[in-house]
BAFI-731074 format. One record per residue (C-alpha): x, y, z; chain. Coordinates in Angstrom, 2 decimals, padded with zeros to 5 digits. Layout:
BEGIN
ATOM_X_Y_Z_chain
ATOM_X_Y_Z_A;
...
This chain:
BEGIN
ATOM_X_Y_Z_chain
ATOM_001.11_006.34_-014.75_A;
ATOM_000.74_003.88_-011.83_A;
ATOM_002.07_004.71_-008.40_A;
ATOM_005.77_003.97_-007.94_A;
ATOM_007.09_001.70_-005.21_A;
ATOM_010.87_001.54_-004.76_A;
ATOM_011.93_-001.13_-002.27_A;
ATOM_015.48_-002.01_-001.21_A;
ATOM_017.42_-004.50_000.86_A;
ATOM_020.64_-003.52_002.58_A;
ATOM_023.63_-004.14_000.36_A;
ATOM_025.64_-007.06_001.71_A;
ATOM_029.33_-006.96_002.55_A;
ATOM_031.57_-008.96_000.23_A;
ATOM_033.46_-010.38_003.19_A;
ATOM_031.51_-013.59_003.47_A;
ATOM_029.14_-015.94_001.67_A;
ATOM_025.35_-015.35_001.75_A;
ATOM_023.53_-017.07_004.61_A;
ATOM_019.88_-017.44_005.64_A;
ATOM_019.99_-014.13_007.54_A;
ATOM_020.72_-012.31_004.27_A;
ATOM_018.13_-014.48_002.52_A;
ATOM_015.44_-013.61_005.09_A;
ATOM_015.63_-009.89_004.30_A;
ATOM_015.93_-010.46_000.56_A;
ATOM_013.04_-012.94_000.27_A;
ATOM_010.86_-010.56_002.30_A;
ATOM_011.70_-007.63_000.03_A;
ATOM_011.07_-009.83_-003.00_A;
ATOM_007.64_-010.94_-001.78_A;
ATOM_006.66_-007.35_-000.94_A;
ATOM_007.80_-006.21_-004.40_A;
ATOM_005.79_-008.99_-006.04_A;
ATOM_002.66_-008.02_-004.09_A;
ATOM_002.94_-004.38_-005.13_A;
ATOM_003.45_-005.40_-008.77_A;
ATOM_000.28_-007.50_-008.57_A;
ATOM_-001.49_-004.44_-007.15_A;
ATOM_-000.69_-002.61_-010.39_A;
ATOM_002.04_-000.36_-009.03_A;
ATOM_005.23_000.52_-010.88_A;
ATOM_007.81_-001.34_-008.78_A;
ATOM_011.58_-001.14_-008.59_A;
ATOM_013.38_-003.62_-006.34_A;
ATOM_017.06_-003.12_-005.57_A;
ATOM_019.60_-005.33_-003.85_A;
ATOM_023.36_-005.61_-004.21_A;
ATOM_026.76_-005.72_-002.56_A;
ATOM_028.85_-003.34_-000.48_A;
ATOM_032.41_-003.62_-001.75_A;
ATOM_034.51_-000.86_-000.17_A;
ATOM_036.05_-000.26_003.24_A;
ATOM_038.66_-001.57_005.61_A;
ATOM_036.88_-004.85_006.30_A;
ATOM_036.81_-005.74_002.60_A;
ATOM_040.43_-004.69_002.11_A;
ATOM_041.54_-006.91_005.00_A;
ATOM_039.47_-009.87_003.78_A;
ATOM_041.10_-009.60_000.36_A;
ATOM_044.56_-009.49_001.94_A;
ATOM_043.75_-012.58_004.02_A;
ATOM_042.87_-014.46_000.82_A;
ATOM_045.87_-013.21_-001.14_A;
ATOM_043.90_-011.30_-003.80_A;
ATOM_043.20_-007.68_-004.63_A;
ATOM_040.08_-006.04_-003.14_A;
ATOM_038.55_-005.85_-006.65_A;
ATOM_039.14_-009.58_-007.25_A;
ATOM_037.65_-010.42_-003.86_A;
ATOM_034.63_-008.20_-004.53_A;
ATOM_034.05_-009.81_-007.94_A;
ATOM_034.23_-013.32_-006.51_A;
ATOM_031.96_-012.76_-003.51_A;
ATOM_029.44_-010.49_-005.23_A;
ATOM_028.78_-013.25_-007.74_A;
ATOM_027.93_-015.62_-004.88_A;
ATOM_025.13_-013.28_-003.81_A;
ATOM_023.79_-013.03_-007.34_A;
ATOM_023.78_-016.84_-007.59_A;
ATOM_021.99_-017.17_-004.24_A;
ATOM_019.25_-014.75_-005.30_A;
ATOM_018.86_-016.53_-008.65_A;
ATOM_018.41_-019.80_-006.74_A;
ATOM_015.72_-018.28_-004.49_A;
ATOM_013.74_-016.81_-007.41_A;
ATOM_014.42_-013.23_-006.34_A;
ATOM_012.86_-010.76_-008.80_A;
ATOM_015.16_-007.78_-008.24_A;
ATOM_015.11_-005.19_-011.03_A;
ATOM_018.67_-004.09_-010.33_A;
ATOM_021.77_-005.41_-008.57_A;
ATOM_023.98_-002.58_-007.40_A;
ATOM_027.70_-002.93_-006.75_A;
ATOM_029.43_-000.04_-005.04_A;
ATOM_032.48_-000.46_-007.28_A;
ATOM_030.43_000.55_-010.36_A;
ATOM_031.17_003.90_-012.07_A;
ATOM_027.50_004.99_-011.74_A;
ATOM_027.82_004.64_-007.97_A;
ATOM_031.06_006.66_-007.85_A;
ATOM_029.17_009.41_-009.69_A;
ATOM_026.33_009.37_-007.15_A;
ATOM_028.68_009.37_-004.13_A;
ATOM_030.62_012.29_-005.59_A;
ATOM_027.39_014.22_-006.18_A;
ATOM_026.00_013.79_-002.65_A;
ATOM_029.36_014.61_-001.08_A;
ATOM_029.56_017.84_-003.06_A;
ATOM_025.95_018.70_-002.13_A;
ATOM_026.57_018.20_001.61_A;
ATOM_029.81_020.17_001.43_A;
ATOM_028.08_023.02_-000.42_A;
ATOM_025.57_023.14_002.44_A;
ATOM_028.41_023.62_004.93_A;
ATOM_027.98_020.22_006.58_A;
ATOM_031.43_018.74_005.94_A;
ATOM_034.66_019.89_007.57_A;
ATOM_038.21_018.59_008.11_A;
ATOM_039.24_017.52_011.62_A;
ATOM_041.67_015.24_013.36_A;
ATOM_039.91_012.11_014.64_A;
ATOM_040.85_009.96_017.59_A;
ATOM_038.50_007.28_018.88_A;
ATOM_037.27_003.70_018.97_A;
ATOM_036.30_001.87_015.79_A;
ATOM_034.82_-001.58_015.01_A;
ATOM_036.09_-002.88_011.68_A;
ATOM_033.37_-005.55_011.48_A;
ATOM_030.47_-003.08_011.45_A;
ATOM_032.51_-000.13_010.15_A;
ATOM_031.19_001.96_013.00_A;
ATOM_032.46_004.22_015.80_A;
ATOM_031.69_003.72_019.47_A;
ATOM_032.20_005.58_022.69_A;
ATOM_033.57_003.81_025.78_A;
ATOM_030.09_003.77_027.32_A;
ATOM_028.63_001.93_024.32_A;
ATOM_031.09_-000.97_024.55_A;
ATOM_030.25_-004.23_026.31_A;
ATOM_033.20_-005.39_028.39_A;
ATOM_035.43_-003.42_026.05_A;
ATOM_034.02_-005.04_022.92_A;
ATOM_031.74_-003.94_020.07_A;
ATOM_028.12_-004.47_021.27_A;
ATOM_027.15_-006.02_017.90_A;
ATOM_030.10_-008.24_017.01_A;
ATOM_031.51_-008.84_020.51_A;
ATOM_035.02_-008.22_019.21_A;
ATOM_037.65_-005.74_020.41_A;
ATOM_037.46_-002.28_018.88_A;
ATOM_040.51_-000.50_017.48_A;
ATOM_041.91_002.85_018.46_A;
ATOM_041.96_005.06_015.36_A;
ATOM_043.76_008.35_014.94_A;
ATOM_043.95_010.25_011.65_A;
ATOM_042.82_013.37_009.82_A;
ATOM_039.26_012.87_008.53_A;
ATOM_036.47_014.80_006.93_A;
ATOM_033.42_014.89_009.20_A;
ATOM_029.73_015.16_008.48_A;
ATOM_028.16_017.59_010.95_A;
ATOM_025.37_015.33_012.17_A;
ATOM_024.97_017.38_015.36_A;
ATOM_023.33_020.13_013.29_A;
ATOM_020.41_017.84_012.45_A;
ATOM_019.06_016.84_015.84_A;
ATOM_016.07_019.21_015.75_A;
ATOM_015.30_018.58_012.08_A;
ATOM_015.34_014.81_012.60_A;
ATOM_013.05_015.07_015.62_A;
ATOM_010.67_017.24_013.59_A;
ATOM_010.74_014.70_010.73_A;
ATOM_009.89_011.87_013.10_A;
ATOM_007.08_013.94_014.58_A;
ATOM_005.52_014.73_011.21_A;
ATOM_006.16_011.24_009.75_A;
ATOM_005.14_008.83_012.53_A;
ATOM_005.19_005.84_010.11_A;
ATOM_008.75_006.51_008.92_A;
ATOM_010.33_003.73_011.01_A;
ATOM_008.38_000.52_011.60_A;
ATOM_007.68_-001.23_013.90_A;
ATOM_007.10_001.37_016.63_A;
ATOM_009.67_-000.21_018.96_A;
ATOM_012.39_000.46_016.37_A;
ATOM_011.11_004.01_015.87_A;
ATOM_011.50_004.59_019.60_A;
ATOM_015.01_003.17_019.45_A;
ATOM_015.98_005.61_016.68_A;
ATOM_014.44_008.51_018.61_A;
ATOM_016.48_007.45_021.63_A;
ATOM_019.69_007.82_019.59_A;
ATOM_018.67_011.28_018.44_A;
ATOM_017.51_012.54_021.84_A;
ATOM_020.70_011.20_023.42_A;
ATOM_022.66_013.82_021.48_A;
ATOM_024.15_013.42_018.02_A;
ATOM_027.89_013.37_017.39_A;
ATOM_029.47_014.44_014.11_A;
ATOM_030.90_011.40_012.32_A;
ATOM_033.91_010.74_010.14_A;
ATOM_033.23_010.23_006.43_A;
ATOM_036.75_009.70_005.07_A;
ATOM_040.00_007.78_005.51_A;
ATOM_043.61_008.38_004.56_A;
ATOM_044.84_005.04_005.98_A;
ATOM_043.19_003.00_003.19_A;
ATOM_042.86_003.47_-000.56_A;
ATOM_039.96_001.07_-001.26_A;
ATOM_036.99_003.37_-001.73_A;
ATOM_035.54_006.35_-003.60_A;
ATOM_037.99_009.30_-003.51_A;
ATOM_036.76_012.48_-001.83_A;
ATOM_036.21_014.68_-004.91_A;
ATOM_037.90_017.84_-003.54_A;
ATOM_040.70_015.95_-001.75_A;
ATOM_041.69_012.64_-003.44_A;
ATOM_044.14_011.83_-000.63_A;
ATOM_041.03_010.74_001.30_A;
ATOM_038.60_007.95_000.37_A;
ATOM_034.96_007.99_001.41_A;
ATOM_034.07_006.22_004.67_A;
ATOM_032.17_003.07_003.90_A;
ATOM_028.78_003.99_005.41_A;
ATOM_028.56_007.32_003.58_A;
ATOM_029.47_005.40_000.44_A;
ATOM_027.22_002.40_001.12_A;
ATOM_024.01_004.25_002.01_A;
ATOM_024.23_006.23_-001.22_A;
ATOM_023.62_003.00_-003.17_A;
ATOM_019.88_003.57_-002.71_A;
ATOM_020.18_006.85_-004.60_A;
ATOM_022.36_005.29_-007.30_A;
ATOM_019.79_002.56_-007.91_A;
ATOM_017.07_005.18_-008.43_A;
ATOM_019.07_007.17_-011.00_A;
ATOM_020.65_009.86_-008.80_A;
ATOM_023.52_011.48_-010.64_A;
ATOM_022.65_009.81_-013.95_A;
ATOM_018.94_010.35_-014.75_A;
ATOM_017.05_013.13_-012.97_A;
ATOM_013.68_012.10_-014.41_A;
ATOM_014.11_008.50_-013.27_A;
ATOM_015.19_009.64_-009.83_A;
ATOM_012.17_011.92_-009.45_A;
ATOM_009.91_008.99_-010.38_A;
ATOM_011.36_006.44_-007.94_A;
ATOM_012.48_008.38_-004.90_A;
ATOM_011.77_008.19_-001.94_A;
ATOM_012.52_004.55_-001.18_A;
ATOM_011.16_001.90_001.18_A;
ATOM_014.09_000.30_003.01_A;
ATOM_014.15_-003.14_004.65_A;
ATOM_016.99_-003.67_007.12_A;
ATOM_018.18_-005.47_010.23_A;
ATOM_018.20_-003.84_013.63_A;
ATOM_022.01_-003.84_013.81_A;
ATOM_022.15_-001.11_011.13_A;
ATOM_019.22_000.94_012.43_A;
ATOM_021.36_003.88_013.58_A;
ATOM_022.94_004.29_010.15_A;
ATOM_019.67_004.08_008.21_A;
ATOM_017.32_005.88_010.58_A;
ATOM_019.59_008.63_011.95_A;
ATOM_022.67_009.18_009.76_A;
ATOM_020.94_008.57_006.42_A;
ATOM_017.97_010.97_006.69_A;
ATOM_020.33_013.67_007.96_A;
ATOM_022.67_013.14_005.00_A;
ATOM_019.73_013.40_002.62_A;
ATOM_018.42_016.55_004.28_A;
ATOM_021.87_018.10_003.93_A;
ATOM_021.95_017.23_000.21_A;
ATOM_018.47_018.65_-000.36_A;
ATOM_016.89_015.22_-000.92_A;
ATOM_013.72_013.94_000.74_A;
ATOM_014.35_011.22_003.38_A;
ATOM_013.13_007.67_002.67_A;
ATOM_009.42_006.89_002.70_A;
ATOM_009.81_004.08_005.26_A;
ATOM_012.41_002.00_007.04_A;
ATOM_011.10_-001.42_008.08_A;
ATOM_013.43_-002.90_010.67_A;
ATOM_013.57_-006.59_011.58_A;
ATOM_015.31_-008.44_014.37_A;
ATOM_018.02_-011.06_014.17_A;
ATOM_017.44_-014.53_012.79_A;
ATOM_019.10_-016.58_015.52_A;
ATOM_020.43_-020.12_015.37_A;
ATOM_020.58_-021.81_018.74_A;
ATOM_019.85_-018.46_020.36_A;
ATOM_022.85_-016.73_018.74_A;
ATOM_023.21_-014.34_015.79_A;
ATOM_024.80_-015.96_012.76_A;
ATOM_028.50_-015.17_012.36_A;
ATOM_031.73_-016.71_011.15_A;
ATOM_033.11_-016.70_014.69_A;
ATOM_030.29_-018.89_016.05_A;
ATOM_030.31_-021.09_012.91_A;
ATOM_026.49_-021.15_012.86_A;
ATOM_025.90_-019.76_009.37_A;
ATOM_023.58_-021.76_007.11_A;
ATOM_023.71_-021.42_003.32_A;
ATOM_020.34_-021.11_001.55_A;
ATOM_021.29_-023.86_-000.91_A;
ATOM_021.60_-026.38_001.94_A;
ATOM_017.92_-025.92_002.84_A;
ATOM_016.64_-025.58_-000.72_A;
ATOM_018.01_-029.06_-001.38_A;
ATOM_015.57_-030.44_001.24_A;
ATOM_012.57_-028.08_001.05_A;
ATOM_012.63_-026.72_-002.49_A;
ATOM_012.75_-023.03_-003.38_A;
ATOM_009.14_-022.28_-002.46_A;
ATOM_009.37_-024.35_000.71_A;
ATOM_012.37_-022.23_001.73_A;
ATOM_010.65_-018.97_000.83_A;
ATOM_007.43_-019.89_002.61_A;
ATOM_009.15_-020.83_005.85_A;
ATOM_011.04_-017.60_006.27_A;
ATOM_008.06_-015.47_005.28_A;
ATOM_005.52_-017.31_007.43_A;
ATOM_007.48_-018.50_010.44_A;
ATOM_009.29_-015.28_011.31_A;
ATOM_007.15_-012.19_011.99_A;
ATOM_008.92_-009.10_010.64_A;
ATOM_010.20_-007.07_013.60_A;
ATOM_011.25_-009.19_016.59_A;
ATOM_014.15_-011.63_016.80_A;
ATOM_013.40_-015.17_015.69_A;
ATOM_015.09_-018.52_016.28_A;
ATOM_015.64_-020.87_013.36_A;
ATOM_015.68_-024.65_013.68_A;
ATOM_015.63_-027.35_011.04_A;
ATOM_012.98_-029.25_013.00_A;
ATOM_010.76_-026.17_013.08_A;
ATOM_011.15_-025.79_009.33_A;
ATOM_010.07_-029.41_008.76_A;
ATOM_007.03_-028.93_011.01_A;
ATOM_005.94_-025.74_009.23_A;
ATOM_006.46_-027.27_005.78_A;
ATOM_004.48_-030.41_006.58_A;
ATOM_001.64_-028.59_008.36_A;
ATOM_001.06_-025.68_005.98_A;
ATOM_002.32_-026.83_002.61_A;
ATOM_002.03_-030.61_002.53_A;
ATOM_-001.04_-031.16_004.76_A;
ATOM_-003.09_-028.03_004.06_A;
ATOM_-002.39_-026.53_000.64_A;
ATOM_-000.96_-029.63_-001.02_A;
ATOM_-003.68_-031.86_000.38_A;
ATOM_-006.44_-029.47_-000.76_A;
ATOM_-005.12_-029.50_-004.32_A;
ATOM_-004.69_-033.29_-004.32_A;
ATOM_-008.15_-033.96_-002.86_A;
ATOM_-009.98_-031.64_-005.22_A;
ATOM_-008.22_-032.82_-008.38_A;
ATOM_-008.80_-036.48_-007.41_A;
ATOM_-012.53_-036.04_-006.72_A;
ATOM_-013.03_-033.89_-009.84_A;
ATOM_-011.50_-036.73_-011.85_A;
ATOM_-013.79_-039.31_-010.25_A;
ATOM_-017.06_-037.37_-010.02_A;
ATOM_-016.86_-034.77_-012.80_A;
ATOM_-014.92_-036.50_-015.53_A;
ATOM_-011.86_-034.35_-014.85_A;
ATOM_-013.71_-031.10_-015.70_A;
ATOM_-013.90_-028.50_-012.96_A;
ATOM_-017.33_-027.01_-012.14_A;
ATOM_-017.93_-023.32_-011.45_A;
ATOM_-018.31_-022.03_-007.85_A;
ATOM_-021.52_-021.00_-006.13_A;
ATOM_-021.82_-017.17_-006.43_A;
ATOM_-023.53_-017.02_-003.00_A;
ATOM_-021.07_-019.26_-001.17_A;
ATOM_-020.14_-018.44_002.43_A;
ATOM_-016.55_-018.89_001.31_A;
ATOM_-017.04_-015.83_-000.87_A;
ATOM_-017.73_-013.70_002.22_A;
ATOM_-014.65_-015.14_003.93_A;
ATOM_-012.55_-014.48_000.83_A;
ATOM_-013.32_-010.75_000.99_A;
ATOM_-012.27_-010.66_004.67_A;
ATOM_-009.10_-012.64_003.97_A;
ATOM_-008.15_-010.37_001.09_A;
ATOM_-008.47_-007.25_003.26_A;
ATOM_-006.36_-008.81_006.02_A;
ATOM_-003.71_-009.98_003.58_A;
ATOM_-003.58_-006.67_001.70_A;
ATOM_-003.17_-004.66_004.91_A;
ATOM_-000.45_-007.02_006.13_A;
ATOM_001.54_-006.90_002.88_A;
ATOM_001.26_-003.08_002.87_A;
ATOM_002.75_-003.04_006.37_A;
ATOM_005.53_-005.50_005.43_A;
ATOM_004.08_-008.28_007.57_A;
ATOM_004.25_-011.34_005.30_A;
ATOM_003.67_-013.71_008.22_A;
ATOM_000.28_-012.12_008.96_A;
ATOM_-000.61_-012.00_005.25_A;
ATOM_000.09_-015.71_004.83_A;
ATOM_-001.72_-016.58_008.05_A;
ATOM_-004.80_-014.88_006.61_A;
ATOM_-004.41_-016.68_003.28_A;
ATOM_-004.04_-020.07_004.96_A;
ATOM_-007.24_-019.49_006.94_A;
ATOM_-009.05_-019.68_003.59_A;
ATOM_-007.33_-022.99_002.83_A;
ATOM_-008.40_-024.25_006.26_A;
ATOM_-012.00_-023.25_005.60_A;
ATOM_-012.03_-025.05_002.25_A;
ATOM_-010.59_-028.22_003.79_A;
ATOM_-013.20_-028.06_006.57_A;
ATOM_-015.98_-027.68_003.98_A;
ATOM_-014.74_-030.78_002.16_A;
ATOM_-014.53_-032.77_005.40_A;
ATOM_-018.11_-031.85_006.23_A;
ATOM_-019.60_-032.40_002.75_A;
ATOM_-017.53_-035.49_001.84_A;
ATOM_-018.06_-035.10_-001.92_A;
ATOM_-016.09_-038.28_-002.55_A;
ATOM_-019.05_-040.16_-001.08_A;
ATOM_-021.71_-038.32_-003.13_A;
ATOM_-023.27_-039.25_-006.42_A;
ATOM_-022.35_-036.94_-009.31_A;
ATOM_-024.72_-033.99_-009.53_A;
ATOM_-025.37_-030.35_-008.58_A;
ATOM_-024.30_-030.73_-004.93_A;
ATOM_-020.96_-032.28_-005.86_A;
ATOM_-020.48_-029.55_-008.46_A;
ATOM_-021.21_-026.83_-005.91_A;
ATOM_-018.75_-028.17_-003.33_A;
ATOM_-015.95_-028.83_-005.82_A;
ATOM_-016.57_-025.55_-007.66_A;
ATOM_-016.14_-023.66_-004.38_A;
ATOM_-012.96_-025.61_-003.58_A;
ATOM_-011.51_-024.89_-007.03_A;
ATOM_-012.32_-021.20_-006.59_A;
ATOM_-010.47_-021.20_-003.26_A;
ATOM_-007.45_-022.76_-005.00_A;
ATOM_-007.63_-020.06_-007.68_A;
ATOM_-007.73_-017.26_-005.11_A;
ATOM_-005.05_-018.82_-002.91_A;
ATOM_-002.85_-019.05_-006.01_A;
ATOM_-003.20_-015.28_-006.35_A;
ATOM_-002.73_-014.39_-002.70_A;
ATOM_000.19_-016.77_-002.17_A;
ATOM_002.00_-015.92_-005.42_A;
ATOM_004.33_-013.33_-003.80_A;
ATOM_005.58_-015.99_-001.38_A;
ATOM_005.54_-019.18_-003.49_A;
ATOM_005.48_-017.96_-007.11_A;
ATOM_006.35_-021.25_-008.86_A;
ATOM_003.92_-023.31_-006.79_A;
ATOM_001.13_-020.76_-007.24_A;
ATOM_001.61_-020.90_-011.01_A;
ATOM_001.52_-024.71_-010.89_A;
ATOM_-001.75_-024.66_-008.91_A;
ATOM_-003.33_-022.47_-011.58_A;
ATOM_-002.02_-024.73_-014.33_A;
ATOM_-003.44_-027.85_-012.70_A;
ATOM_-006.92_-026.36_-012.28_A;
ATOM_-006.99_-025.37_-015.96_A;
ATOM_-006.01_-021.71_-015.78_A;
ATOM_-003.29_-021.10_-018.32_A;
ATOM_-002.01_-017.74_-017.12_A;
ATOM_000.37_-017.02_-014.27_A;
ATOM_-001.48_-015.64_-011.19_A;
ATOM_001.24_-013.01_-010.79_A;
ATOM_000.32_-011.62_-014.21_A;
ATOM_-003.42_-011.70_-013.47_A;
ATOM_-003.08_-009.11_-010.72_A;
ATOM_-005.02_-008.59_-007.52_A;
ATOM_-008.10_-007.34_-009.35_A;
ATOM_-008.79_-011.02_-010.07_A;
ATOM_-009.02_-011.91_-006.38_A;
ATOM_-012.80_-011.44_-006.05_A;
ATOM_-015.02_-014.48_-005.56_A;
ATOM_-016.47_-016.09_-008.68_A;
ATOM_-013.57_-015.88_-011.11_A;
ATOM_-013.20_-019.60_-011.78_A;
ATOM_-015.24_-020.13_-014.96_A;
ATOM_-015.81_-023.88_-014.72_A;
ATOM_-015.62_-026.17_-017.73_A;
ATOM_-011.83_-026.42_-017.46_A;
ATOM_-009.80_-029.59_-017.38_A;
ATOM_-008.35_-030.29_-013.95_A;
ATOM_-005.13_-032.28_-013.82_A;
ATOM_-004.22_-034.83_-011.18_A;
ATOM_-000.50_-034.68_-010.51_A;
ATOM_002.22_-035.67_-008.13_A;
ATOM_002.05_-034.13_-004.65_A;
ATOM_002.91_-030.44_-004.95_A;
ATOM_004.64_-030.52_-001.57_A;
ATOM_005.74_-034.08_-000.68_A;
ATOM_005.83_-034.62_003.07_A;
ATOM_009.24_-034.53_004.71_A;
ATOM_010.03_-037.30_007.17_A;
ATOM_013.55_-037.71_008.49_A;
ATOM_016.22_-035.20_007.59_A;
ATOM_015.37_-034.12_004.06_A;
ATOM_013.49_-037.33_003.23_A;
ATOM_010.45_-036.44_001.11_A;
ATOM_007.66_-038.94_000.65_A;
């Protein structure tokens, strides 16, 4: 059986519509999943929605509907957004599903059986927006450091998870698993939380009813983060299929830096308590900023994916966010930057290569593509590019992987500029140059398929290859796979240039 690779996005709160910040994480996870499938691995890709908690209950009240009705309505908007963006998730988890209630109940019972849950009276400061607790010292001018909103004073009887017991075990885990949190700067941030001293945290509420009941005390419902994090177990079969769970777990998580503490400190401790191995990796990215600010309803700077897809197409959207934003640091989005990236990489480089080659093949070779030169220098470069791209995808660095892939496109365009086959008489030299260029297009179709799946398939179709590059797999990425003798189709520009706002030409 092939190796398993279980990759997840965070589950998104049903308090708002999906925006490009959500899309950035989801498209990245999708591209990574597609790469691992092409590598022959058994892949499971999970995304979904987080539907419990005080924030959801209040949002529903504001809109005059029940929490379940609000969850149904907003969850569907996420599913529609991911369908639009060609997201290949194998599962879409909703925390209101019965299978998830079963998993939450099971992990709660396991942690309680280990002596890590106890009843206490809680009094402290709470941010409804991030469903998190803060001390006075963590606040910024009295506000939540993430949402910049006032926190609330909470006082009630809660069940607590005894996180303080896990400080040494977490430090030992980080020591023996140095690649657990990536990049290193985020690993250091998580270690800073742990070394600063861990506080036990509340895992239940009696002031709300919207959530999973605590199994041994139904007057309490499960605190949203204990509930939400368990979705990753639910999606792997925890509580419903032991064999499936053993196959898929542990997971690879992709997440934003604002939820690092929950995923990289609370979550591994919860799993240790329940007797479950912590996640394989947590890849943490920065904020996608608009005008230097994090997207939020309060700043009215959220951008819906559909608004950009209308101008750039699905693959143009996907490519921009995978290529333009290295995974890890904060990045600033601008429409003008998206136009520049689209025109430079997609229209001028990849699109122009395909157009040039198909046009000259039609004129000089009767529309039939010749085979590549087995000893071409581009073959040596291809091997180097593949290694760079493969290492980058393995490390969840799509930007670096695509940069490597586009260097091959640049080399092919440079070869054409130098040889000028459009000026040559038909013959062996023209065949050699065009055969090499067609082989580059074949290989680029493979290497770029995780990022731009529809366009990659169209490239293969136009150069006479009937199958989808995603189905061919990475074994086909070696130089010399284009057989020659295939009909090459001239077509409309694959990526029409964009001029003014959204004007393609």
